C-alpha positions as CSV (number, residue, x, y, z in Angstrom):
1,M,-15.1,24.8,-49.3
2,W,-15.5,27.0,-46.3
3,R,-12.5,29.1,-47.0
4,P,-14.0,31.3,-49.8
5,I,-17.3,31.6,-47.9
6,F,-15.5,32.8,-44.8
7,Y,-13.3,35.3,-46.7
8,I,-16.3,36.7,-48.6
9,V,-18.1,37.2,-45.2
10,F,-15.0,38.7,-43.7
11,I,-14.6,41.1,-46.6
12,C,-18.3,42.1,-46.4
13,A,-18.2,42.6,-42.6
14,N,-15.2,44.9,-42.9
15,Y,-16.8,46.8,-45.7
16,Y,-19.9,47.2,-43.5
17,I,-17.7,48.5,-40.7
18,Y,-16.0,50.9,-43.1
19,S,-19.3,52.2,-44.5
20,M,-20.8,52.6,-41.0
21,V,-17.8,54.7,-39.7
22,N,-17.8,56.6,-43.0
23,E,-21.5,57.4,-42.5
24,F,-20.8,58.9,-39.1
25,K,-17.8,60.9,-40.5
26,K,-20.1,62.5,-43.0
27,Q,-22.2,64.0,-40.2
28,P,-20.5,67.3,-39.3
29,E,-22.4,67.8,-36.0
30,C,-21.4,64.3,-34.8
31,G,-18.7,64.7,-32.1
32,C,-17.6,61.1,-32.6
33,A,-16.8,61.6,-36.2
34,T,-13.3,62.8,-35.4
35,G,-10.5,61.3,-33.3
36,W,-8.4,58.2,-33.2
37,Q,-11.3,55.7,-33.1
38,P,-12.9,56.4,-36.5
39,E,-9.6,57.0,-38.2
40,N,-8.2,53.7,-37.0
41,L,-11.4,51.8,-37.8
42,L,-11.3,53.1,-41.4
43,L,-7.7,52.1,-41.8
44,L,-8.0,48.7,-40.1
45,S,-11.2,47.8,-42.1
46,Q,-9.5,48.8,-45.4
47,L,-6.4,46.7,-44.5
48,A,-8.7,43.8,-43.5
49,M,-10.6,44.0,-46.8
50,L,-7.3,43.9,-48.7
51,L,-6.0,41.0,-46.6
52,G,-9.3,39.1,-47.3
53,I,-9.1,39.8,-51.0
54,I,-5.4,38.7,-51.2
55,N,-6.1,35.5,-49.2
56,L,-9.2,34.8,-51.3
57,L,-7.1,34.8,-54.4
58,L,-3.7,33.6,-53.1
59,P,-3.7,31.7,-49.8
60,L,-0.9,33.6,-48.2
61,N,-1.5,32.1,-44.8
62,K,-0.9,28.6,-46.1
63,S,2.5,29.6,-47.7
64,L,3.6,31.5,-44.6
65,Y,3.2,28.5,-42.4
66,K,6.1,26.8,-44.2
67,I,8.5,29.4,-42.6
68,P,8.4,28.8,-38.8
69,L,9.5,32.2,-37.4
70,V,7.5,34.2,-40.0
71,S,4.4,32.1,-39.3
72,N,4.5,32.8,-35.5
73,L,5.0,36.5,-36.1
74,F,2.2,36.5,-38.7
75,S,-0.2,34.7,-36.3
76,I,0.5,36.9,-33.3
77,G,0.4,40.1,-35.5
78,L,-2.9,39.1,-37.1
79,L,-4.4,38.3,-33.7
80,C,-3.3,41.7,-32.4
81,V,-4.7,43.6,-35.4
82,V,-8.1,41.8,-35.3
83,F,-8.3,42.4,-31.5
84,I,-7.4,46.1,-31.9
85,Q,-10.1,46.5,-34.6
86,M,-12.8,44.7,-32.5
87,F,-11.8,46.7,-29.4
88,T,-11.8,50.0,-31.2
89,L,-15.1,49.2,-32.8
90,S,-16.7,48.4,-29.4
91,R,-15.3,51.6,-27.9
92,F,-16.5,53.7,-30.8
93,V,-20.0,52.3,-30.5
94,R,-20.0,52.8,-26.7
95,A,-18.9,56.4,-27.3
96,L,-21.9,56.8,-29.7
97,N,-24.2,55.7,-26.9
98,N,-22.6,57.4,-23.9
99,R,-21.0,60.7,-24.8
100,D,-23.0,63.9,-24.9
101,D,-21.6,65.1,-28.2
102,C,-22.4,61.7,-29.8
103,N,-26.0,61.2,-28.8
104,E,-28.7,60.2,-31.3
105,S,-29.7,63.8,-32.0
106,K,-26.2,64.6,-33.2
107,C,-25.0,61.2,-34.6
108,K,-27.8,59.5,-36.4
109,P,-27.0,55.7,-36.9
110,G,-29.8,55.2,-39.4
111,Q,-29.6,51.8,-41.0
112,Y,-26.7,50.9,-38.6
113,Q,-28.8,51.1,-35.5
114,P,-29.2,47.3,-35.0
115,I,-25.5,46.7,-35.2
116,V,-24.7,49.7,-33.0
117,N,-27.1,48.3,-30.4
118,S,-25.6,44.8,-30.5
119,I,-22.0,45.9,-30.4
120,S,-22.6,48.3,-27.5
121,T,-23.2,45.3,-25.2
122,W,-19.8,43.6,-26.0
123,S,-17.6,43.1,-23.0
124,L,-13.8,42.8,-23.2
125,S,-14.0,39.0,-23.0
126,T,-16.5,39.0,-25.9
127,V,-14.1,41.1,-28.0
128,G,-11.2,38.7,-27.1
129,L,-13.1,35.6,-28.0
130,L,-14.4,37.0,-31.3
131,S,-10.9,38.1,-32.2
132,L,-9.5,34.7,-31.4
133,G,-12.2,33.0,-33.4
134,I,-11.8,35.2,-36.4
135,T,-8.0,34.9,-36.3
136,I,-8.2,31.1,-36.1
137,C,-10.5,31.1,-39.1
138,L,-8.2,33.4,-41.0
139,L,-5.2,31.3,-40.3
140,Y,-6.5,27.8,-40.7
141,L,-9.2,28.0,-43.4
């Protein structure tokens, strides 16, 4: 019962990240619109949405657990990808708040201001715990 709900929330959260980063990329005066962080966030959020849609329709994680070596690699790989996405997101948001070429006069967060404010307070341990929790839900739901 919880599996479809979690995957729908997961897909929507990644779409939200994708649209937020895309909104900043559309602002030509925003210094944070280019570089490795927004590009990686766009790519990772697209991959996460695809993974969520596939797992919503076909539970790949359940079938991969029947093969021991593949399941271990899949679990560790998924944890790494989710951690990299969360870490990059927190660094991107911190750059929006701290860099001179990314201040609010140049990069307007608009409707994303509440999420930008909450993510900017994430520490590395918060990112790690969120990544671990999301990965556990992705693997075992």
